[in-house]
Every structure is written in C-alpha cells, then in structure tokens.
N, C-alpha and C positions, 0 to 999 in steps of 0.2 A: 870266359871260364877262369883265366888266370886271376882276374880281378876278384871274382867270388872266392877263389881259393885263398887269396890274401886276406879278404875280409874274415873268412872263417878262421884263418890262422891267428890273426891279431885279437879276435874276440875270444878265442879259446885259450891261446897260449900267452897272450899279452904282447907288449912291445916296449921299446926303450925310447925315452925322450932325452935328447941332449939339451938341457935347459939353456946353457950359454949360447950354443950354436943357433938355436931357434930364435933367440932374441936378436942375435947378430944378423941372421939372415932376414928376419922380419924387418929390421931397420933398413937394410939395404934395399929390400923390396919396396918398403914404404917410400923411400926417397924417389923411386921411379914413378910412383902413382900419386904422390901427395898433391901436386898442383892440379892435375886433371880430376882426381877424385874430389878435391876441395871445391873446385868449380862446379862439379856435379852436385855436391851437397848444397852449395849456394843456390843453384838453380832450383833444386827441390824445395828448399826453405822459402824462397821467394814465391814459388807456385803455391805452396801450402798456405802461407800467410795471406796471399791474395785471395784464395778461395775462402778462407776462414772469414776474412774481413767482408768479402762480398756476401756471403751467407748471413753474417751478423747484421750487416747494413740492411739486407733485404727483409729479414724477419723481426729483428728486435732493435736495430740501431747499434752502431759500433761501440758506443759508450756503455750502453746497457750490457752488451755482450762481454766487454772487458770486466765490468763489475761482477757479473755472474760467474765468470771464470775464476776471478780472485776469491770469491766466496764459495767455490765449489766444494761440496761435501756429500759424498755418496750416501751417508747415513740419513740424509734428509729426503732421499728419494722414496717413492712408494715401491712396493714389491715389483710391480710391472715396470716401473721406471728403472729399477736396478737391473732387471733382466734385459731390458732394451739396451741399457748402457753396456752390459757385459757382452752381449751379442754384437752390438755395434762396434765396439772396440776390437773384438776378435775379427770381425769382417774387414775393418779398415787395416788391421795388421796384416791380414792375408793379402789385401790389395797392394800393400807396400813391400811384400816379401821379395818380389823380383828386383827391387832396388838393392837389397843386401846381396842378392845373387850377382847382380851386375858389378858391384864393388869387388866381390870375390873374383869375378871374371877378369877385372882389371889386374888384380894381384897375380892371377894365373898367367895373364898375357905378359906382364912384366917379368915373371919368372922364366917364361919360354921365349922372351925377346920378340914377342909379336906386337903388332900395332894395336892401339886402343885409343879411344877418344871419350869425350864427355857422353856421347850417345851410347857408349857401351853400358852405361848404368840402366838403360831401358831394354837391353837385348832380350831379357827373359820374359818380357811381356808377350813376345811373339814366339817363344820357345815351346816345344812340346812338354817341357818341364814345368810350365806355369801352373798346371793343375795341381801337381803334387806339392809345389812350393806353397801355393795358396792353402791347400788342405792342411799341410803340416803346420804352417805358421798360425793359421786360424785356430786349429785344434789346441796347439800349445798355449796360445793366448787365452782361449776360452777356459781351459782348465786352470791356468795360472791365475787369471783375473777372477774367475769364479770362486776358487778356494780362498784367495787372499781377501776378496771382498766379503765373503762369508765370515772369515775370521775377524776382519776389521769391524764388521757390524756387531760382533760380540765385544768389541772394545779393546782387542789386543792387536793394535796396529803394527807393532814391531814384528810380531810373529807372522802376520800377513805378508809383510815385505820380505821376510826371510824365506817364506814358502815360494814366493815369486823368484827369488834368486836361485833357490835350489832347483826349481823346474828349469829355469834358463840354463843352469849349469849342466844338468844331465842331457839337455837337448842341444848342447854346444855345437855338435858336428852335424846336426840334421840338414841344414841347407847345403853344405858342401857334399854330403853324402848323396843328396838328390841330384846335385849338379854333375858330379863326377862318376856316378855309378848308375846302375839300372834299378836301384832300389826305389820303391814307391814311398809315399809319405809315411805310412805306418811302419814299414820296415826300417826306414831311415831313423825314425825316432827311437825304435828299439835298439838298433845297432849303435846309435850315438850314446845311449845310456850304458851299453856294454863297454864301449871304448873308454868312456869317462871313468867308469869304475876300475878299469885296469890301471890307470895312472891318475887317480883323483888329485893327490896333493901337488904333483908337478903341474897339472892343468890348472888348478886353483892359482898357483903361483904365476903361471903365464897369463891367466885372465886378469889378475891384479896388475901385473906389469902393463898389459895392453890397455886396461882401463885408465891407469894413471897416465900412460903415455898419450892416450886419446884426449885427456882432460887438460894437458899442458897448455893448449891453446886458449883456455879461459883467462890466462894471464894477459893475453894480447887483446884487451877490450872485448873478450868473449867471442868476437867474430873469428879469431884465430882457431877456435875449436873445430871449425869446419874443415880446416886444413890439417889438423892433428887427428881427427876422428878416423881417417883412413888407416891409421896405425893399427886399430882394432882388427880391421879386416885383413890387413897384411899379416898380423900375428895369427889370426884364425886360419888363414890359408897355409901359412908356413907350418903351423903345428899339424894341421890335417895332412899336408903333403909329406911330412916326415913319417907319418903313420901309414898312409895309403898313397903312395906316389901317383900323381895325376898324369905323369908322362911315362908310358911304358915302352921300353926299348924292344924292338923286334929281334928275336934271336937270329933271324936270317939276314936282314939288311941293316939292323941297328938304327932304323929310322924312327924318330920319336912320334908317338901318337897319343891321343887322349880321348876320354869319353865326353869331354866338354862339348856342349852344343852352343 
C-alpha cells in the first residue's frame, strides 16, 4: 500500500532529481557491477553470435548470410515479409527482456550490498515477472518498429529513428517498474510515461550521459563496450531508485525490504 501511495504521489505531484548526485551514485554503483556485468554481456554476445552463425550455416551458408545482412534493406521486403520482420523482432526483444532485468538486479544488489554473479543476468527467466517483462518489451518493440518502419517506407528515415527514440524515452522506467512494484506490463508502461513527463529534461540529460558513458568502451577496440555498457543500467537503476526507493524501511524494526524477486 505504501508503494502504491508513493507511485500516486510522484505521478500526481512530481518529484525532484539531483542530477549531480545521480551521476555520482551511478558511477559508484557501476564500479561494483562492471566486471561481472561485462562478463555477462560477453557470454550473451558469444551465445548470440554462435546461434546466428549456426543458423546461417544451416540454411544459407555463413558467407551468404554475412552478405545478406550487409545489404539488408527493409524497403525491399514484401508486405508479408515486413510484417514477419516486425513481429519477429518484437518477439525476440521480449525473449531478451529478462537480460535487462537481470542487469538491473545486479545494480540493485550492488546498492544493497547483496551478492550477485554472472548467473544473475538470467534470474528473471524463472521469475513470476517474466510474463509482464515479455509482454511490455514485445509491445513497446512492436509499436516502435511498426511506426518507424512505416515512416521509413515513406522515405523519411530520420523521422522513423526519432519516433523510436521518443517511444524508448517515454517507456524508460517500464522494466524497473515491473521488477520493483506490483504493476503489470500495461500499467508499468503508463506509469513510466507519467514519470518521464514530470521531469523530461533532466531525464533526457541523464540518458545522454548514460549513453555516452556506455559507449566509452568503443575506444578500447570495441570489446571494451561490453564492460562500459553496464553504466546504462546503473544509471537507470539509480535514477529510478531516487524516484521510487526500492528498499523500504519498516517503521517498526527499520529492517530493509524490497519488492524485488
């Protein structure tokens, strides 16, 4: 009940974000998860590449697959092909949504000084939250890619990309809302939009900082990005936690507890 009251309060009255403190806290949290999360990213990348090469070799040959990907152009697809592409990408996005949740759980565990490991990245595949994570991410991806593809087909590529960024921006807090509250997929998307609207410009600034920080690893022969990408999740968690604290102190015994599964 206290959690719902807090959600109602911040969506109706707004909230304050301390830009400097969030960046500082995000960096401190990032230092705790960088190596573990980076190794988890490396594991996922190796797995995905292995699957892609295996499928390519099985159906069309690895060389042909590489050439086709290099020449990929959605405008050359038939209507049915475009629909299959949009639905397929949305489905795959949903399947990978627990990975993002797992990285946020690492950030949460670092914040609460709890143990975590590379396996933490897979925790939400066996969680009761999986359904809502899958639905929310698939729906967001379906709408985003559907609209951007439609606009791209009309020849306005930049506008299509902009629409994708706008949708991602307004759904910024969807995954942590599902993780740390009792909201379902649709409620989380709606509340995320309300939270973003209350402090749009500071959140844009934080997202830019997180994005730039995540890309620093590109300097280190690109592989370094696997170990800087976790900064995005650290920033997302810290920002969310400053709005809706994930650890609630009991008024009776002052023992920390959380909604995280």
